[in-house]
C-alpha positions in Angstrom: 47.6 29.4 -20.9 49.3 28.2 -17.7 46.8 30.1 -15.5 43.9 28.4 -17.5 45.5 25.0 -17.0 45.8 25.6 -13.2 42.1 26.5 -13.0 41.1 23.4 -15.0 43.2 21.2 -12.7 41.7 22.7 -9.6 38.1 22.3 -11.0 38.9 18.7 -11.9 40.2 17.9 -8.4 37.0 19.4 -6.8 34.8 17.3 -9.1 36.7 14.1 -8.1 36.6 14.9 -4.3 32.9 15.9 -4.1 30.6 12.9 -4.8 27.4 13.4 -6.6 24.2 13.5 -4.6 23.1 10.1 -5.9 25.6 7.5 -7.0 23.1 4.7 -7.7 21.3 3.9 -10.9 17.9 5.6 -11.0 15.0 3.0 -10.7 11.5 4.4 -11.4 9.0 2.7 -9.1 5.3 3.1 -9.3 3.6 3.0 -5.9 0.0 2.9 -4.7 -2.2 5.6 -3.2 -3.8 4.3 0.1 -2.6 6.1 3.2 -1.0 5.3 5.6 0.8 2.7 3.4 1.8 5.3 0.8 1.9 9.0 1.9 2.7 11.2 -1.1 3.3 14.5 0.6 6.5 13.4 2.3 7.2 10.1 0.5 6.6 8.1 3.6 4.2 5.4 4.8 4.4 1.8 6.0 4.9 0.2 2.6 7.1 3.0 1.2 9.4 2.8 4.3 9.7 -1.0 3.8 10.8 -0.4 0.3 13.4 2.2 1.5 14.7 -0.2 4.1 15.2 -2.8 1.4 17.0 -0.4 -1.0 19.4 0.6 1.8 20.9 -2.8 1.2 20.9 -2.2 -2.6 22.9 1.1 -2.8 23.6 0.5 -6.5 20.1 1.7 -7.1 18.4 5.0 -6.4 14.5 4.6 -6.2 12.4 7.3 -7.6 8.7 7.0 -6.7 5.6 7.8 -8.7 2.2 7.6 -7.0 -0.7 6.0 -9.0 -3.8 3.8 -8.8 -3.5 0.0 -8.8 -4.8 -0.3 -12.4 -2.2 2.2 -13.6 0.6 0.4 -11.8 0.0 -2.7 -13.9 -0.5 -0.8 -17.1 2.7 1.3 -16.7 5.0 -1.6 -15.9 3.6 -3.7 -18.7 4.2 -0.8 -21.2 7.7 -0.3 -19.8 7.1 3.2 -18.6 8.4 2.3 -15.1 11.1 -0.1 -13.9 9.2 -1.5 -11.0 5.8 -1.4 -9.3 4.9 -1.7 -5.6 1.7 -3.3 -4.2 1.0 -5.7 -7.0 -1.3 -8.6 -6.3 -0.3 -12.1 -7.3 -3.2 -12.5 -9.8 -2.6 -9.2 -11.5 -2.0 -9.4 -15.2 1.5 -8.1 -14.9 4.3 -9.1 -17.3 7.2 -8.8 -14.8 9.0 -10.7 -12.1 7.1 -10.8 -8.9 9.0 -10.6 -5.7 8.4 -12.7 -2.6 5.3 -11.4 -0.6 6.2 -8.1 0.9 3.2 -5.9 1.9 0.6 -7.1 4.4 -3.1 -6.2 4.3 -5.7 -7.3 6.9 -9.0 -6.9 5.2 -12.2 -6.8 7.2 -15.9 -5.9 6.6 -16.9 -2.9 8.6 -20.5 -1.8 9.4 -22.2 0.8 11.5 -22.8 -0.7 15.0 -26.3 0.9 15.2 -27.4 -1.2 12.2 -26.8 -4.5 14.1 -25.9 -6.4 11.0 -25.1 -10.1 11.5 -22.3 -10.9 9.1 -20.5 -14.1 9.9 -19.8 -15.3 6.4 -19.4 -13.9 2.9 -22.8 -15.0 1.8 -24.2 -12.6 4.4 -23.0 -9.7 2.3 -25.2 -10.6 -0.7 -28.1 -8.2 0.1 -25.9 -5.4 1.4 -24.6 -2.3 -0.3 -20.8 -2.7 -0.4 -18.0 -0.2 -0.9 -14.5 -1.6 -1.4 -11.2 -1.0 -3.0 -10.3 -1.4 -6.7 -9.7 -5.0 -7.6 -11.2 -6.5 -4.5 -13.3 -9.0 -6.4 -10.1 -10.5 -7.9 -8.3 -10.7 -4.6 -10.7 -11.9 -1.9 -11.5 -15.3 -3.2 -14.0 -17.1 -5.5 -16.9 -16.8 -3.1 -16.5 -13.1 -2.7 -16.1 -12.7 -6.5 -19.4 -14.5 -7.1 -21.1 -12.4 -4.5 -19.8 -9.2 -6.1 -20.9 -10.4 -9.5 -24.5 -10.9 -8.5 -24.8 -8.0 -6.0 -26.2 -4.8 -7.7 -25.1 -2.8 -4.6 -21.4 -3.8 -5.0 -19.0 -0.9 -5.9 -15.2 -0.6 -6.1 -13.3 2.7 -5.7 -9.7 3.6 -6.4 -9.4 5.7 -3.2 -9.9 4.2 0.3 -11.2 7.3 2.0 -14.2 7.3 -0.4 -15.3 4.0 1.0 -14.8 5.1 4.5 -16.8 8.3 4.0 -19.6 6.4 2.4 -19.9 4.2 5.5 -19.6 7.1 7.9 -22.4 8.9 6.1 -24.5 5.8 6.0 -24.5 5.7 2.2 -23.2 2.1 2.1 -23.9 -0.8 4.4 -20.5 -2.4 4.4 -16.9 -1.2 3.8 -14.5 -3.9 2.9 -10.8 -3.2 3.2 -7.8 -3.0 5.4 -8.5 -2.2 9.0 -5.3 -0.2 9.3 -6.4 2.1 6.5 -10.0 2.4 8.0 -8.7 3.5 11.4 -6.3 6.0 9.7 -9.2 7.4 7.6 -11.5 8.1 10.6 -8.6 9.9 12.3 -8.2 12.3 9.4 -9.3 16.0 10.0 -12.6 15.4 8.2 -13.7 12.9 10.9 -11.4 13.4 13.8 -13.3 14.3 17.0 -16.6 13.6 15.2 -16.3 9.8 14.7 -15.2 7.2 17.1 -14.2 3.6 16.3 -16.7 2.3 18.8 -19.5 3.3 16.4 -18.4 0.4 14.1 -18.4 -3.3 14.1 -15.7 -5.4 12.4 -16.6 -8.7 10.7 -13.4 -10.8 10.2 -14.2 -12.8 7.0 -10.9 -12.8 5.2 -7.3 -14.1 5.8 -4.4 -11.6 5.5 -3.4 -10.8 2.0 0.1 -10.0 0.8 1.2 -8.1 -2.3 4.4 -7.9 -4.1 7.0 -5.8 -5.9 7.1 -6.3 -9.7 10.3 -5.8 -11.6 11.0 -5.7 -15.3 14.5 -6.8 -14.6 14.7 -10.3 -13.1 18.1 -9.8 -11.7 17.0 -6.8 -9.7 14.0 -8.8 -8.5 16.4 -11.5 -7.2 18.5 -8.9 -5.4 15.3 -7.4 -3.9 14.3 -10.8 -2.5 17.6 -11.3 -0.9 17.5 -7.9 0.7 13.9 -8.5 1.9 15.1 -11.7 3.6 17.8 -9.7 5.4 15.5 -7.0 6.8 13.1 -9.7 8.0 15.9 -11.5 9.7 17.4 -8.4 11.4 14.0 -7.0 12.6 13.9 -3.9 10.4 10.8 -5.2 8.6 8.5 -5.5 11.6 10.1 -2.3 13.1 8.5 -0.3 10.3 5.0 -1.7 11.2 5.7 -0.8 14.9 6.7 2.7 13.9 3.4 3.3 12.2 1.3 2.1 15.0 1.1 5.8 16.1 -1.5 6.3 13.3 -3.8 4.1 15.3 -3.4 6.1 18.5 -6.4 8.2 19.3 -8.7 6.3 17.1 -9.9 3.8 19.7 -8.4 0.6 18.5 -10.9 -1.6 20.5 -13.4 -1.6 17.6 -16.4 -3.9 18.4 -16.1 -7.3 16.6 -18.9 -9.8 16.1 -16.4 -12.8 16.2 
């Protein structure tokens, strides 16, 4: 009996002295798919690293990431299947607390240079085949939405590399989406060494777009906003973007622009 008690006391002491691997409350977060913003294989990427930087200042929570399409992000948080969602657009039909703007996109129209398209305004897209990301017509303004509505050649895809491949293979006239993602796509193994950025023209038609985190718990949302303000103030926010500039190396950043 005494021996058993000693073993129990030793075991209890070890349990107290050795902390658990995660002391924070698990927070399930749905995140998007487009690389290099979200990279599933090693849970990295520009936007994912920004989230991690913010949660370093919120150690009471342990984020657990689930990768999914934009449509599923909204559905899952609305149904209560996840605690938070990353990369949520302001006009999304999400029933949750939206954070301050967090994630930055620089959308451009991209065409094959050899086509010599003149695209200086959104109306110039009307007669073109367009491949863009899921939900673009609800994000890029009223004029773009009207163009998309009346353009039979307009298509949206949940995966960015599909739109890039369509343009590279000349199966669409215009790819609309983030320039960072486009340059990353043409540097993937499928195109690396075969495609150069100087084969394309950028048409800068859109202002930068920002997306948000969405939280079911408003208190967590408020804490997140405070932590976001801190990493912007101390330089950690922009440092993440600088870190990922390596994805642009070797792709020939000096893409021809018509403006």
